[in-house]
N, C-alpha and C positions, 0 to 999 in steps of 0.2 A: 910527674906531679901535676902539671898543668892540665893534662887530660882528665885526671881524677877530679880536679876542682871544677872543670867545665862540666863533666858528667854529673857531679853532685848538684851544681847549680841548675842544670837542665831538669833533673828529677824534682827538685824543690819547686821550680817554676811550674812544671807540668802538674804537680800535685795541687798547687793552689789554683791553677787555671781550671781544673776539673772540680775541685771541692767547693769553691766559692759560688759558681753558678748553680750548683745543685742545692746548696744551702739557701740561696736566694729564691730558687724556684719553690722550695718547700714553704717558705714564709708567705709567698704570694698565693700559693694554693690554699693555705689555711685562711687567708683573708677573704677569698672570693667564694666561699661556700655559702649557699643560700638555703633557706627553708621555704616551704610553699607559702607561708604567710608573709614573707618579705618581698615576694615577686610582685611587680606591678604590671598592669595591662598597658601596652603601648600601642597607639594608633599606627596603622601602616598605610602607606600610599597605594592607591589602586594603580596597577600597571596598565598602560594603554598603548595602542599602536595606531598610527594614522595611515590610511590607505588613500592613494591619489589615483585619479583617472582623468582621461580627456574624453568628454562626452559631447559630441557635435561641436567640437572646437572650443568648448568651455571647460576649464580645469575645475575639477570637483574633488572634495575630500570627504572621508567618512572615518569615524573613530571607533576602533574595536577595543573592548575591554578584555585584556589578557587574563585578568584576575577572575572575572565572572563568566568569560566565554560567550559574550553577546555583543551586538552592536549597540553603541551608546547614542549615535546620531544617524540621521538619514544622510543621503548624499547632499552636500552643501556646496554652492558655487564659491570658488576662491576669488578674492578681489584682484 
């Protein structure tokens, strides 16, 4: 008798643990649909990388634009 009760409770708990997240996911999916007129343009940050070198005993750096694929600065002496 105890085994049947435990099995029944296990089945009920598993049914709710699967059904509730699925129902919640369907609600969220319905709320996040957008049309083209509702989308906004968002600014994005330019990605850069700094390169360092030691030129005649002086430490220098130069900034490379990963976004545009070009140098943004010349070699500049670091302080």
